[in-house]
DRENMI-729779 format. One line per field, with one value per atom (N, C-alpha, C, O): residue number from 1; y negated, z, x negated; residue in one letter; atom name. Coordinates in Angstrom, 2 decimals. Example, Ala and Ser with C-alpha at 12.3 -4.5 7.8 and 13.67 -1.06 7.14 Angstrom:
<pts>
lumke <- 1 | 1 | 1 | 1 | 2 | 2 | 2 | 2
y <- 5.69 | 4.50 | 3.30 | 3.32 | 2.25 | 1.06 | -0.03 | -1.14
z <- 7.80 | 7.80 | 7.80 | 8.46 | 7.08 | 7.14 | 7.87 | 8.04
x <- -13.19 | -12.30 | -13.20 | -14.24 | -12.85 | -13.67 | -12.90 | -13.41
milo <- a | a | a | a | s | s | s | s
midren <- N | CA | C | O | N | CA | C | O
</pts>
This chain:
<pts>
lumke <- 1 | 1 | 1 | 1 | 2 | 2 | 2 | 2 | 3 | 3 | 3 | 3 | 4 | 4 | 4 | 4 | 5 | 5 | 5 | 5 | 6 | 6 | 6 | 6 | 7 | 7 | 7 | 7 | 8 | 8 | 8 | 8 | 9 | 9 | 9 | 9 | 10 | 10 | 10 | 10 | 11 | 11 | 11 | 11 | 12 | 12 | 12 | 12 | 13 | 13 | 13 | 13 | 14 | 14 | 14 | 14 | 15 | 15 | 15 | 15 | 16 | 16 | 16 | 16 | 17 | 17 | 17 | 17 | 18 | 18 | 18 | 18 | 19 | 19 | 19 | 19 | 20 | 20 | 20 | 20 | 21 | 21 | 21 | 21 | 22 | 22 | 22 | 22 | 23 | 23 | 23 | 23 | 24 | 24 | 24 | 24 | 25 | 25 | 25 | 25 | 26 | 26 | 26 | 26 | 27 | 27 | 27 | 27 | 28 | 28 | 28 | 28 | 29 | 29 | 29 | 29 | 30 | 30 | 30 | 30 | 31 | 31 | 31 | 31 | 32 | 32 | 32 | 32 | 33 | 33 | 33 | 33 | 34 | 34 | 34 | 34 | 35 | 35 | 35 | 35 | 36 | 36 | 36 | 36 | 37 | 37 | 37 | 37 | 38 | 38 | 38 | 38 | 39 | 39 | 39 | 39 | 40 | 40 | 40 | 40 | 41 | 41 | 41 | 41 | 42 | 42 | 42 | 42 | 43 | 43 | 43 | 43 | 44 | 44 | 44 | 44 | 45 | 45 | 45 | 45 | 46 | 46 | 46 | 46 | 47 | 47 | 47 | 47 | 48 | 48 | 48 | 48 | 49 | 49 | 49 | 49 | 50 | 50 | 50 | 50 | 51 | 51 | 51 | 51 | 52 | 52 | 52 | 52 | 53 | 53 | 53 | 53 | 54 | 54 | 54 | 54 | 55 | 55 | 55 | 55 | 56 | 56 | 56 | 56 | 57 | 57 | 57 | 57 | 58 | 58 | 58 | 58 | 59 | 59 | 59 | 59 | 60 | 60 | 60 | 60 | 61 | 61 | 61 | 61 | 62 | 62 | 62 | 62
y <- -65.57 | -66.92 | -67.89 | -67.59 | -69.05 | -70.03 | -71.27 | -71.46 | -72.10 | -73.32 | -74.52 | -75.56 | -74.42 | -75.56 | -75.61 | -76.47 | -74.70 | -74.72 | -73.90 | -73.79 | -73.33 | -72.51 | -71.08 | -70.76 | -70.23 | -68.82 | -68.11 | -68.70 | -66.86 | -66.11 | -65.96 | -65.83 | -65.97 | -65.83 | -67.11 | -67.11 | -68.19 | -69.46 | -70.34 | -71.48 | -69.83 | -70.63 | -71.58 | -71.27 | -72.71 | -73.70 | -73.46 | -73.33 | -73.40 | -73.19 | -74.32 | -75.48 | -73.98 | -74.97 | -75.82 | -75.35 | -77.07 | -77.99 | -79.03 | -80.21 | -78.63 | -79.59 | -80.09 | -81.00 | -79.50 | -79.89 | -81.01 | -81.45 | -81.48 | -82.56 | -82.05 | -81.42 | -82.32 | -81.98 | -83.16 | -84.23 | -82.95 | -84.02 | -85.23 | -86.37 | -84.96 | -86.05 | -86.81 | -88.03 | -86.05 | -86.70 | -87.54 | -88.61 | -87.05 | -87.81 | -89.12 | -90.17 | -89.05 | -90.28 | -91.26 | -92.47 | -90.72 | -91.58 | -92.25 | -93.43 | -91.51 | -92.08 | -93.15 | -94.18 | -92.91 | -93.91 | -95.17 | -96.28 | -95.01 | -96.16 | -96.91 | -98.14 | -96.16 | -96.79 | -97.60 | -98.71 | -97.04 | -97.78 | -99.04 | -100.09 | -98.94 | -100.09 | -101.18 | -102.35 | -100.77 | -101.76 | -102.37 | -103.56 | -101.58 | -102.11 | -103.14 | -104.16 | -102.88 | -103.84 | -105.16 | -106.24 | -105.06 | -106.27 | -107.03 | -108.26 | -106.31 | -106.97 | -107.76 | -108.90 | -107.17 | -107.88 | -109.09 | -110.13 | -108.95 | -110.10 | -111.23 | -112.38 | -110.89 | -111.92 | -112.56 | -113.77 | -111.77 | -112.32 | -113.27 | -114.34 | -112.89 | -113.75 | -115.06 | -116.13 | -114.98 | -116.21 | -117.09 | -118.31 | -116.48 | -117.23 | -117.97 | -119.16 | -117.26 | -117.90 | -118.99 | -120.03 | -118.74 | -119.75 | -120.99 | -122.12 | -120.76 | -121.88 | -122.68 | -123.91 | -122.01 | -122.72 | -123.64 | -124.77 | -123.16 | -123.99 | -125.20 | -126.30 | -125.01 | -126.14 | -127.18 | -128.38 | -126.74 | -127.67 | -128.39 | -129.59 | -127.66 | -128.27 | -129.32 | -130.40 | -129.03 | -130.00 | -131.25 | -132.36 | -131.06 | -132.21 | -133.04 | -134.27 | -132.41 | -133.15 | -133.89 | -135.03 | -133.26 | -133.94 | -135.15 | -136.22 | -134.97 | -136.07 | -137.22 | -138.39 | -136.86 | -137.89 | -138.63 | -139.85 | -137.95 | -138.60 | -139.50 | -140.61 | -139.06 | -139.85 | -141.10 | -142.10 | -141.03 | -142.15 | -142.97 | -143.85 | -142.70 | -143.49 | -144.85 | -144.97 | -145.87 | -147.20 | -147.60 | -148.70
z <- 83.17 | 83.65 | 82.71 | 82.22 | 82.47 | 81.58 | 82.36 | 83.50 | 81.73 | 82.39 | 82.10 | 82.74 | 81.12 | 80.75 | 81.51 | 81.23 | 82.46 | 83.25 | 82.64 | 83.24 | 81.49 | 80.84 | 81.32 | 82.22 | 80.74 | 81.08 | 80.14 | 79.18 | 80.42 | 79.61 | 78.18 | 77.27 | 77.96 | 76.61 | 75.80 | 74.62 | 76.40 | 75.71 | 75.90 | 75.43 | 76.58 | 76.81 | 77.98 | 78.92 | 77.90 | 78.97 | 79.94 | 79.51 | 81.25 | 82.20 | 82.16 | 81.94 | 82.37 | 82.30 | 83.56 | 84.63 | 83.42 | 84.56 | 84.43 | 84.65 | 84.08 | 83.92 | 82.50 | 82.23 | 81.58 | 80.18 | 79.77 | 78.63 | 80.67 | 80.31 | 80.32 | 81.28 | 79.26 | 79.20 | 79.70 | 79.97 | 79.82 | 80.33 | 79.39 | 79.84 | 78.09 | 77.12 | 77.12 | 77.00 | 77.27 | 77.30 | 78.57 | 78.53 | 79.67 | 80.93 | 80.82 | 81.28 | 80.20 | 79.99 | 79.09 | 79.33 | 78.05 | 77.13 | 77.86 | 77.64 | 78.72 | 79.47 | 80.45 | 80.62 | 81.10 | 82.02 | 81.26 | 81.73 | 80.09 | 79.27 | 78.80 | 78.75 | 78.44 | 77.99 | 79.13 | 78.91 | 80.34 | 81.50 | 81.77 | 82.08 | 81.65 | 81.88 | 80.85 | 81.19 | 79.58 | 78.52 | 78.69 | 78.42 | 79.13 | 79.33 | 80.46 | 80.37 | 81.50 | 82.60 | 82.09 | 82.46 | 81.23 | 80.66 | 79.79 | 79.81 | 79.03 | 78.19 | 79.06 | 78.73 | 80.17 | 81.06 | 81.70 | 81.88 | 82.05 | 82.63 | 81.62 | 81.94 | 80.39 | 79.36 | 79.06 | 78.85 | 79.04 | 78.81 | 79.94 | 79.69 | 81.17 | 82.31 | 82.25 | 82.47 | 81.95 | 81.83 | 80.69 | 80.82 | 79.58 | 78.44 | 78.80 | 78.52 | 79.43 | 79.81 | 80.87 | 80.82 | 81.80 | 82.80 | 82.12 | 82.47 | 81.16 | 80.43 | 79.65 | 79.60 | 79.04 | 78.32 | 79.26 | 78.89 | 80.47 | 81.43 | 81.87 | 82.03 | 82.07 | 82.45 | 81.33 | 81.60 | 80.09 | 78.96 | 78.89 | 78.64 | 79.11 | 79.06 | 80.15 | 79.90 | 81.36 | 82.46 | 82.19 | 82.49 | 81.61 | 81.27 | 80.19 | 80.25 | 79.20 | 78.15 | 78.70 | 78.32 | 79.58 | 80.21 | 81.00 | 80.92 | 81.76 | 82.55 | 81.62 | 81.90 | 80.51 | 79.59 | 78.95 | 78.78 | 78.60 | 77.96 | 78.97 | 78.61 | 80.19 | 81.19 | 81.61 | 82.00 | 81.53 | 81.95 | 80.80 | 81.01 | 79.59 | 78.44 | 78.45 | 78.88 | 77.98 | 77.96 | 76.57 | 76.35
x <- -100.61 | -100.40 | -101.12 | -102.20 | -100.51 | -101.11 | -101.52 | -101.12 | -102.33 | -102.81 | -101.93 | -102.09 | -101.00 | -100.17 | -98.85 | -98.02 | -98.64 | -97.43 | -96.31 | -95.24 | -96.53 | -95.52 | -95.60 | -96.38 | -94.80 | -94.85 | -95.80 | -96.30 | -96.05 | -97.01 | -96.54 | -97.36 | -95.23 | -94.70 | -94.76 | -94.41 | -95.20 | -95.29 | -94.08 | -94.06 | -93.05 | -91.85 | -92.09 | -92.83 | -91.47 | -91.58 | -90.43 | -89.29 | -90.72 | -89.63 | -88.62 | -88.98 | -87.35 | -86.28 | -86.28 | -85.90 | -86.70 | -86.72 | -85.64 | -85.89 | -84.45 | -83.37 | -83.25 | -82.47 | -84.00 | -83.89 | -84.82 | -84.77 | -85.67 | -86.59 | -88.02 | -88.46 | -88.70 | -90.12 | -90.92 | -90.38 | -92.21 | -93.08 | -93.07 | -93.04 | -93.10 | -93.09 | -91.78 | -91.75 | -90.68 | -89.37 | -89.21 | -88.62 | -89.74 | -89.67 | -90.46 | -90.01 | -91.63 | -92.42 | -91.69 | -91.70 | -91.03 | -90.28 | -89.12 | -88.85 | -88.43 | -87.31 | -87.79 | -87.13 | -88.93 | -89.49 | -89.87 | -89.61 | -90.48 | -90.85 | -89.62 | -89.61 | -88.56 | -87.33 | -86.69 | -86.21 | -86.70 | -86.16 | -86.97 | -86.41 | -88.30 | -89.16 | -88.88 | -88.75 | -88.77 | -88.49 | -87.11 | -86.93 | -86.13 | -84.78 | -84.78 | -84.09 | -85.56 | -85.69 | -86.28 | -85.82 | -87.31 | -87.90 | -86.91 | -86.88 | -86.09 | -85.09 | -84.12 | -83.79 | -83.65 | -82.73 | -83.41 | -82.78 | -84.69 | -85.41 | -85.53 | -85.27 | -85.93 | -86.05 | -84.71 | -84.64 | -83.64 | -82.31 | -81.92 | -81.36 | -82.22 | -81.93 | -82.69 | -82.12 | -83.99 | -84.79 | -84.28 | -84.24 | -83.89 | -83.38 | -82.10 | -81.96 | -81.17 | -79.91 | -80.13 | -79.48 | -81.03 | -81.36 | -81.94 | -81.60 | -82.83 | -83.43 | -82.41 | -82.49 | -81.45 | -80.39 | -79.63 | -79.30 | -79.34 | -78.61 | -79.43 | -78.90 | -80.72 | -81.57 | -81.56 | -81.42 | -81.72 | -81.70 | -80.35 | -80.30 | -79.26 | -77.94 | -77.78 | -77.25 | -78.24 | -78.13 | -78.97 | -78.55 | -80.15 | -80.99 | -80.32 | -80.36 | -79.70 | -79.01 | -77.82 | -77.57 | -77.06 | -75.91 | -76.38 | -75.78 | -77.46 | -78.02 | -78.45 | -78.19 | -79.11 | -79.59 | -78.43 | -78.51 | -77.37 | -76.22 | -75.51 | -75.10 | -75.36 | -74.66 | -75.44 | -74.85 | -76.76 | -77.58 | -78.14 | -78.97 | -77.69 | -78.14 | -77.44 | -76.30 | -78.15 | -77.56 | -77.20 | -76.69
milo <- m | m | m | m | t | t | t | t | t | t | t | t | d | d | d | d | g | g | g | g | g | g | g | g | t | t | t | t | a | a | a | a | g | g | g | g | g | g | g | g | a | a | a | a | v | v | v | v | p | p | p | p | d | d | d | d | g | g | g | g | g | g | g | g | g | g | g | g | t | t | t | t | t | t | t | t | d | d | d | d | g | g | g | g | e | e | e | e | r | r | r | r | r | r | r | r | r | r | r | r | l | l | l | l | e | e | e | e | l | l | l | l | e | e | e | e | r | r | r | r | k | k | k | k | r | r | r | r | e | e | e | e | r | r | r | r | y | y | y | y | v | v | v | v | w | w | w | w | l | l | l | l | y | y | y | y | l | l | l | l | g | g | g | g | y | y | y | y | f | f | f | f | l | l | l | l | f | f | f | f | g | g | g | g | i | i | i | i | h | h | h | h | i | i | i | i | v | v | v | v | a | a | a | a | f | f | f | f | v | v | v | v | m | m | m | m | i | i | i | i | y | y | y | y | a | a | a | a | v | v | v | v | k | k | k | k | h | h | h | h | a | a | a | a | k | k | k | k
midren <- N | CA | C | O | N | CA | C | O | N | CA | C | O | N | CA | C | O | N | CA | C | O | N | CA | C | O | N | CA | C | O | N | CA | C | O | N | CA | C | O | N | CA | C | O | N | CA | C | O | N | CA | C | O | N | CA | C | O | N | CA | C | O | N | CA | C | O | N | CA | C | O | N | CA | C | O | N | CA | C | O | N | CA | C | O | N | CA | C | O | N | CA | C | O | N | CA | C | O | N | CA | C | O | N | CA | C | O | N | CA | C | O | N | CA | C | O | N | CA | C | O | N | CA | C | O | N | CA | C | O | N | CA | C | O | N | CA | C | O | N | CA | C | O | N | CA | C | O | N | CA | C | O | N | CA | C | O | N | CA | C | O | N | CA | C | O | N | CA | C | O | N | CA | C | O | N | CA | C | O | N | CA | C | O | N | CA | C | O | N | CA | C | O | N | CA | C | O | N | CA | C | O | N | CA | C | O | N | CA | C | O | N | CA | C | O | N | CA | C | O | N | CA | C | O | N | CA | C | O | N | CA | C | O | N | CA | C | O | N | CA | C | O | N | CA | C | O | N | CA | C | O | N | CA | C | O | N | CA | C | O | N | CA | C | O | N | CA | C | O | N | CA | C | O | N | CA | C | O
</pts>
């Protein structure tokens, strides 16, 4: 028996094809993808606010 969770022969048991490092990488990738979508949403929202302010300024200019 080993302490790293593997078998005595040094092979890692098949847990669906994902190792601990790969699982951490996938979790980090999902986290970063979520941040990208949030930043994209804030960016697009900001563009609309700027556009509405510009429309307001043009309509109320003398």
